[in-house]
N, CA and C of each residue as an Amber inpcrd file, in Angstrom:
protein
   273
  -0.1110000 -10.2160000  15.0240000  -0.3140000  -8.4560000  15.0280000
  -1.7970000  -8.6090000  14.3920000  -2.6100000  -7.9130000  14.9910000
  -3.8570000  -7.5690000  14.6480000  -4.0350000  -7.0960000  13.1470000
  -5.2910000  -7.1040000  12.4060000  -5.3220000  -6.2090000  11.1250000
  -5.2580000  -4.8600000  11.1650000  -6.0210000  -4.5820000  12.1630000
  -5.2660000  -2.8350000  12.4690000  -4.1870000  -2.4810000  12.7260000
  -3.5470000  -3.1330000  13.6630000  -1.9390000  -2.8380000  13.5970000
  -1.4560000  -2.6890000  12.6960000  -1.6300000  -3.6790000  11.4910000
  -0.6970000  -3.9740000  10.3690000  -0.7790000  -3.2510000   9.5750000
  -2.2890000  -2.9310000   9.2600000  -2.6680000  -1.7150000   8.3380000
  -1.8180000  -0.5510000   8.7720000  -2.3300000  -0.1410000  10.1790000
  -1.7770000   1.3960000  10.7120000  -0.1220000   1.5280000  10.8370000
   0.4790000   0.4450000  11.2170000   1.6560000   0.3480000  11.1590000
   2.5660000   0.5120000   9.6300000   1.6420000   0.0410000   8.6690000
   2.0540000  -0.1090000   7.2540000   1.8610000   1.7200000   6.7070000
   0.9030000   1.9630000   7.1770000   0.3570000   3.4950000   6.8970000
   1.5140000   4.5390000   7.7190000   2.1240000   3.9830000   8.5420000
   2.9710000   4.8940000   9.4080000   4.3260000   5.7720000   8.7250000
   4.3900000   5.2170000   7.5100000   5.3910000   5.6100000   6.8000000
   5.0860000   6.0780000   5.6120000   6.0410000   7.2910000   5.4800000
   5.6130000   8.2320000   4.3740000   5.6420000   7.8650000   3.0470000
   6.6830000   7.0930000   2.9700000   7.1390000   6.4130000   1.5590000
   6.0410000   5.1400000   1.1350000   5.2030000   4.3420000   2.1200000
   4.3340000   3.3870000   1.6890000   3.2350000   4.2750000   1.3350000
   3.0210000   5.4060000   2.4280000   1.7650000   6.2410000   1.8300000
   2.1360000   6.7980000   0.2810000   2.8780000   7.2060000   0.3480000
   2.9650000   7.3150000  -1.3070000   2.8920000   6.6530000  -2.1750000
   3.3380000   5.4370000  -1.7550000   3.2240000   4.1040000  -2.9220000
   1.8510000   4.0620000  -3.1510000   0.9200000   3.9750000  -1.8980000
  -0.6550000   3.6970000  -2.3060000  -1.4420000   5.1280000  -3.0290000
  -0.8170000   6.1700000  -2.5840000  -1.4380000   7.4560000  -3.1790000
  -1.1550000   7.2200000  -5.0440000  -0.0370000   6.8140000  -5.0480000
   0.5120000   6.6700000  -6.1270000  -0.3680000   5.7440000  -7.0190000
  -0.5620000   4.4720000  -6.6450000  -1.2550000   3.6800000  -7.0540000
  -2.5940000   3.6690000  -7.3010000  -3.2980000   4.4840000  -6.6710000
  -4.7070000   5.0020000  -6.4150000  -4.9800000   6.2730000  -7.6880000
  -3.7020000   6.9490000  -8.0980000  -3.8180000   7.6310000  -8.7320000
  -3.6020000   7.3160000 -10.1950000  -2.8040000   6.0660000 -10.0050000
  -2.4570000   5.6790000 -11.7590000  -3.6290000   4.2870000 -12.0010000
  -4.7160000   4.3360000 -11.3800000  -5.9530000   3.3650000 -11.7070000
  -5.5480000   2.5740000 -10.4880000  -5.0600000   2.4630000  -9.7220000
  -4.9780000   1.2010000  -9.0200000  -3.6800000  -0.0400000  -9.3910000
  -3.1050000   0.1080000 -10.2980000  -2.1540000  -1.1070000 -10.4730000
  -0.9200000  -0.2790000 -11.1200000   0.1640000  -0.6000000 -10.7930000
   1.5280000  -0.4650000 -11.1790000   2.5340000  -1.6860000 -11.4250000
   3.4550000  -1.6440000 -12.1520000   4.5390000  -2.3140000 -12.2570000
   5.2700000  -2.3940000 -11.4860000   6.3110000  -3.1720000 -10.9440000
   7.3790000  -3.0450000  -9.6980000   8.3240000  -2.1170000 -10.5250000
   8.5250000  -1.7720000 -11.6130000   9.4660000  -0.5610000 -12.1930000
   9.1340000   0.6870000 -12.1840000   7.7590000   0.8060000 -12.2940000
   6.7720000   2.3160000 -12.5300000   7.1550000   2.1480000 -10.6440000
   6.7180000   1.3990000  -9.7750000   7.1300000   1.8950000  -8.2670000
   8.2960000   2.4690000  -8.1390000   9.5940000   1.2680000  -8.9430000
  10.6300000   1.8890000  -8.3100000  11.0300000   2.9080000  -8.7150000
  10.6000000   3.5080000 -10.0120000  11.1260000   4.9970000 -10.2040000
  10.6550000   6.0130000  -9.5560000   9.7320000   5.8930000  -8.6300000
   8.8650000   6.8350000  -7.8440000  10.2790000   7.2970000  -6.9320000
  11.1090000   6.4100000  -6.5360000  12.1460000   6.6530000  -5.6240000
  13.5430000   7.0970000  -5.8780000  14.1600000   7.8880000  -5.0840000
  15.6840000   7.9510000  -5.3400000  16.4130000   6.7680000  -4.6510000
  16.0390000   6.1260000  -4.0900000  16.4350000   4.8660000  -3.2840000
  16.8680000   3.7190000  -4.3240000  17.7460000   2.4670000  -3.7310000
  17.9980000   1.3500000  -4.0830000  16.6030000   0.8470000  -4.5030000
  16.2920000  -0.1190000  -5.2040000  15.3320000  -1.2680000  -5.0720000
  15.0210000  -2.1550000  -3.8840000  15.9280000  -2.6160000  -3.1740000
  15.9790000  -3.2710000  -2.0800000  15.1340000  -2.5550000  -0.9940000
  15.4740000  -1.0190000  -1.0460000  14.8440000  -0.8640000   0.3980000
  13.3190000  -0.1990000  -0.3120000  12.9960000   0.1600000  -1.5100000
  11.6120000   0.2200000  -1.9620000  10.5720000  -1.2500000  -1.7550000
  11.5200000  -2.1570000  -1.9620000  10.9100000  -3.7230000  -2.0930000
  10.6260000  -3.8870000  -0.7330000  11.4080000  -3.2150000   0.7250000
  11.0950000  -3.5170000   1.9840000   9.5800000  -2.8880000   2.5300000
   9.5590000  -1.6760000   1.7590000   8.2800000  -0.9370000   1.9280000
   6.6620000  -1.6110000   1.1610000   7.3270000  -2.0250000   0.1000000
   6.1480000  -2.8600000  -0.7080000   5.7480000  -4.0150000  -0.2530000
   6.9220000  -4.8690000   0.4430000   6.8240000  -6.0470000   1.4610000
   5.9780000  -5.7060000   2.3860000   5.9100000  -4.4770000   3.0910000
   5.2220000  -4.1130000   4.3690000   3.6760000  -3.7430000   3.7850000
   3.6280000  -3.2350000   2.9220000   1.9460000  -2.8880000   2.7430000
   1.4770000  -4.2230000   1.9940000   2.1730000  -4.8710000   1.4230000
   1.5910000  -6.4540000   1.2660000   1.2510000  -7.2740000   2.2430000
   2.2980000  -7.2920000   3.2250000   1.9030000  -8.3180000   4.3210000
   0.8430000  -7.3380000   5.4510000   0.6260000  -6.3590000   5.5140000
  -0.6620000  -5.5750000   5.4340000  -1.7770000  -5.5700000   4.9990000
  -1.6900000  -6.0990000   3.7540000  -3.1140000  -6.5740000   3.0000000
  -3.2550000  -5.4100000   2.2620000  -2.5060000  -4.0870000   2.3270000
  -2.8520000  -3.0690000   1.3580000  -2.9280000  -3.0810000  -0.1430000
  -1.9060000  -3.9750000  -0.1600000  -1.6270000  -4.1750000  -1.5790000
  -1.4800000  -5.7160000  -2.1010000  -1.5890000  -6.0440000  -3.3460000
  -1.3770000  -7.3110000  -3.8140000  -0.5020000  -7.5780000  -4.7340000
   0.1500000  -8.4190000  -5.3270000   0.9060000  -8.5120000  -6.4800000
   0.4740000  -9.8460000  -7.2180000   0.8670000  -9.7500000  -8.5430000
   0.8390000 -10.6910000  -9.4580000   1.6800000 -10.7080000 -10.6100000
   2.1770000 -11.9430000 -11.1660000   3.0270000 -11.9220000 -11.9030000
   2.3120000 -12.2440000 -13.5870000   2.6540000 -11.3210000 -14.3220000
   2.3340000 -11.1120000 -15.7790000   3.2050000 -11.1850000 -16.8550000
   3.7210000 -12.0900000 -16.9940000   4.4930000 -12.3970000 -17.7920000
   5.7630000 -12.2960000 -17.2480000   6.6320000 -10.9240000 -17.6940000
   8.0970000 -10.9720000 -16.9010000   7.9720000  -9.6070000 -15.5700000
   6.5950000  -9.2090000 -15.8570000   6.4630000  -8.4180000 -14.9800000
   5.5110000  -8.5340000 -13.5760000   6.1330000  -8.0470000 -12.8680000
   4.8650000  -8.1640000 -11.4510000   4.1700000  -6.8740000 -11.4680000
   2.9680000  -7.1550000 -11.3680000   2.2060000  -5.9590000 -11.1630000
   1.3520000  -5.8300000  -9.7430000   1.5030000  -4.6520000  -9.3880000
   1.1570000  -4.3460000  -7.7010000  -0.3510000  -3.8920000  -8.1140000
  -1.5360000  -4.0760000  -7.1480000  -2.4220000  -3.4510000  -7.3320000
  -2.8480000  -3.0320000  -5.6200000  -3.4490000  -1.9760000  -5.5270000
  -4.1600000  -1.6150000  -4.2380000  -5.3330000  -2.7090000  -3.8610000
  -5.5220000  -2.8720000  -2.6590000  -6.5030000  -3.8570000  -1.9290000
  -7.5360000  -2.6110000  -1.2670000  -8.2480000  -1.9740000  -2.2630000
  -9.7210000  -1.1000000  -1.7580000 -10.2940000  -1.5990000  -0.4630000
 -10.6490000  -2.9880000  -0.4560000 -11.3000000  -3.8490000   0.5560000
 -10.6720000  -3.5950000   2.0610000  -9.2870000  -3.7180000   1.9010000
  -8.3540000  -3.8220000   3.2900000  -8.5970000  -2.0720000   3.6490000
  -8.4520000  -1.3770000   2.4620000  -8.6770000  -0.1270000   3.2250000
  -9.7360000   0.5730000   3.9250000 -10.9160000  -0.2050000   3.8040000
 -11.9880000  -0.1260000   4.3380000 -11.8870000  -0.3770000   6.1520000
 -10.7040000  -0.7420000   6.5240000 -10.2910000  -0.9520000   8.1050000
 -10.1070000   0.4170000   8.7990000  -9.4570000   1.2810000   7.5120000
  -8.9640000   2.2660000   7.9950000 -10.4000000   3.4710000   8.0320000
 -11.3140000   3.2190000   7.2080000 -12.3700000   4.3730000   7.2360000
 -13.1470000   3.8220000   8.2410000 -13.5310000   2.5330000   8.4570000
 -14.2260000   2.2630000   9.4810000 -13.9610000   2.4270000  11.0150000
 -12.9850000   2.5780000  11.0030000 -12.2030000   2.7580000  12.7190000
 -12.0980000   4.3790000  12.7060000 -11.7650000   4.8470000  11.7050000
 -12.0140000   6.5870000  11.5620000 -13.6740000   7.2960000  11.7070000
 -14.5000000   6.5040000  11.6210000 -15.8510000   6.6050000  11.7970000
 -16.3260000   6.8090000  12.9960000 -15.3350000   6.1740000  13.8530000
 -15.7950000   6.3200000  15.4270000 -15.2200000   7.6540000  15.8110000
 -14.4440000   8.2980000  15.1230000 -14.2350000   9.7670000  15.6100000
 -15.0360000  10.9050000  14.8650000 -15.0740000  10.5210000  13.3980000
 -15.9080000  11.5690000  12.7400000 -17.3740000  11.5470000  12.7800000
 -18.1790000  10.7040000  13.0700000 -19.5560000  10.5200000  13.4490000
 -19.5370000  10.7620000  14.6010000 -19.0970000  11.0500000  16.0940000
 -19.1840000  11.3850000  17.0980000 -19.6750000  12.5290000  17.4420000
 -20.8840000  13.0500000  18.0240000 -21.1430000  14.3550000  17.8430000
 -21.3560000  14.7520000  19.5030000
């Protein structure tokens, strides 16, 4: 799967877009527990969405003590912006 396919596939699901939006508006990082609180589903379901985002390079995670901190990868989102420029700037 190429980078564009991975990113757009990850963005195809509303739950994953919600995670990204929330990460963005929460300053770019959240703990796993904070992400889990966003959903009414069990953590394993949420984990699957988080793993898809991570596999696409849209988020990263690091362990800080007992917490897993997830961070948005703004650089990877530039792929989306750059791809959309083909349509926005075509006059």
